[in-house]
N, C-alpha and C positions, 0 to 999 in steps of 0.2 A: 299406744295408738296403733302400732303395727299389728297387734293381735286382733283389734276390732275389725279391721278391713276384711280379713278372711272370713270372720264369723258373719258379717253382714252379707258378704257374697254368697255364702252357703245358704243363709236364710232366704235370700231372693231367689236362688236357683231351686230350692225346695218348694217355694211357693208356686212355682210354675207347673208343678206336677199335679194338675187337677183344677185348682181354683185360682182366681186372680187376686192380686193384692193391689192392683192399680185400677183407677177409674178416670181416665182422661181420654177425650175423644179427639185424637189427632190422626194424622195419616193423609195419604193423597186424596181420599174420598171423604166427603162429609157424611156423617151418620145423622139421619133425620130422626125426629122424635115423634112420639104419639101426638096425634092430631093432624099429621101430614097425610094427605089423601092417598099417596102411593102405598102407604102401609096397609090400606084397606082393600087394595086391588088384588085380584087373582093374577099372579104373574104369568107371563107368556113363555111357552117353550122356546128354546134356542134351536135354530135349524142347524143341521150338520154343516152347511156351508158357512154359517156365521161363526161356528166354533173354530174353524180354521183361519179366520181372518186375524191380521195383526192387531186390529182394534180390539177384538174380543180377548185375545191373549194378553194384551196390555191391561185390559180391564181386570182380568183374573189376577195378574200380578199386583195391581193396585188394591184389589179386594183383600188379598192375603196380607199386604203391608198394612192396610187399615185395621184388619183384625189384630195383627201383632201389636200395632201401636196403641190400640184401644185397651189392651189388657183383657180382652174377651177370649172365649173358647170357640165361638161360632159367630158367623156373620152371613146374612142372606143379602142378595142383591137388592131387594126392595128396601132394605135398611139404609142403602146409600142412594136411594131414589132412582133405581134401575129396575123396572118391573119385568124381570127375567127370572126363569126358574133355575137359579144358581145359588149355591151357598158353599162356604168353606168352613172347615173346622180343624182345630188343633188344640191339644192340651198335653204338653209335656210328653212323657213316654206312654201315657195311657191312650191317647188318641193322636196318631200321627197326622200330619197335614194331609187332608183329603179335600179334593175339589169335586163337588157334586153338581152335575148338570142334568136337568130334566128328571128329577128323582120320582120314583114310585115307592111308596112305603106301605108295607103290609104289617099291620099290628098283630103280633102273636099273642092274642088274648089268653091262650091256654097256659101261658107262663105267669099270668097275673099282673098286677099293677103295684106301684109303690108311690109314696109321697116324695116329691122332689122340691127343694127350695131353690128357686131360680131368680136371677136378675136378668134384665133385658137392656142391652145397650141403647135401645130406642125408648126406654122408660127410665131415665136416670134417677137414682136415689131410692128406688122401690124394690122390694123383694116380695115374691109370691110363693105360696105353697101350691104345688101343682100335682095332679094325679097323672102319672105316666105309665105306659106299658113297660114292663121290665125288659122285654125283647121285641125287636122288630126285624124285618127283612128289607133290605134296601137294594133297589135296582136303579142304576144311574149310568150316565156317561162321564168319563174322566175328561181332562182338558184336551186330550187328543181325539176325542169323539169315540173312544173305545167303550163298549158295553161292559159294565161291571155288575156283579151281583154278590151280596154278602149279608150274612146275619150280623146283628149287632145286639149287645147287651150292656147292662150297666150304664156308666156315664156316657159312653158313645151313643147308646140308644136314646138317652135323654136329650143330648145335643141334636141328634137327627130329628126328633119329634118337635123340638122347639123351632128349629130352622124351617122345617117343612111347614109348620103352621104359618110362618111368615110368608111363604110362597103362596099361601091360600088366603092372605089378608086377615089372618087370625093372630091376635096378640094375647099373651097370658092375662092381661088386665080384663079381658072380656068375660072371663068365667070365674075369676078368683079374687079374693080379698087380699090386699097387701098385708103381710104379717109384720113388716118393719117399715114404719113411715120415715124415720130419720135414722140413717144408717151410720153406725160408728165405724171408724177405720178397720177395727178388728173383724167386722162382719164381712169384709171383702175377701177375707181368707177362706171363709166357709161357704160363700155363695158365688157360683160362677155367673159370668155375664155372657149373654148370647145375642 
């Protein structure tokens, strides 16, 4: 029995490097699901004054905690019924915790596209095959209101595109057919939730 515990711990720690193995919607904020009108609204920019408020900073902390508790890799404010242009993302060592406010995304089409299999925390139990750009450039404000600008590729670029869609009232179900209707527990290892 002593040998089983370290093995289980290693498996759970390895599973956090990229994709989730958990699918439970807990945390300080409620994640709303498809059909809720907020998910279809174009979110509003956050003013520099609002970013500095204690209320907004607490919201950011709650959004991060909700992301972590949900087992996802990205979470946008509209998914917790707050129509603001904010999202957070984190996936093990591959994507460090990043708070993104008022993002602008430039799709770098010259680098091509790829197929991505994605799940959405607001569409429980479904997986979609999505065409994404391989690389993007992201301009945004961090939680201190400081301007940031960075290129992104690979898995980080995919998360950015998924969450940016949420800020514009777009969901992956709008354009794509679900590839897995009933998800087996093993599928959560290979499909990220955002």
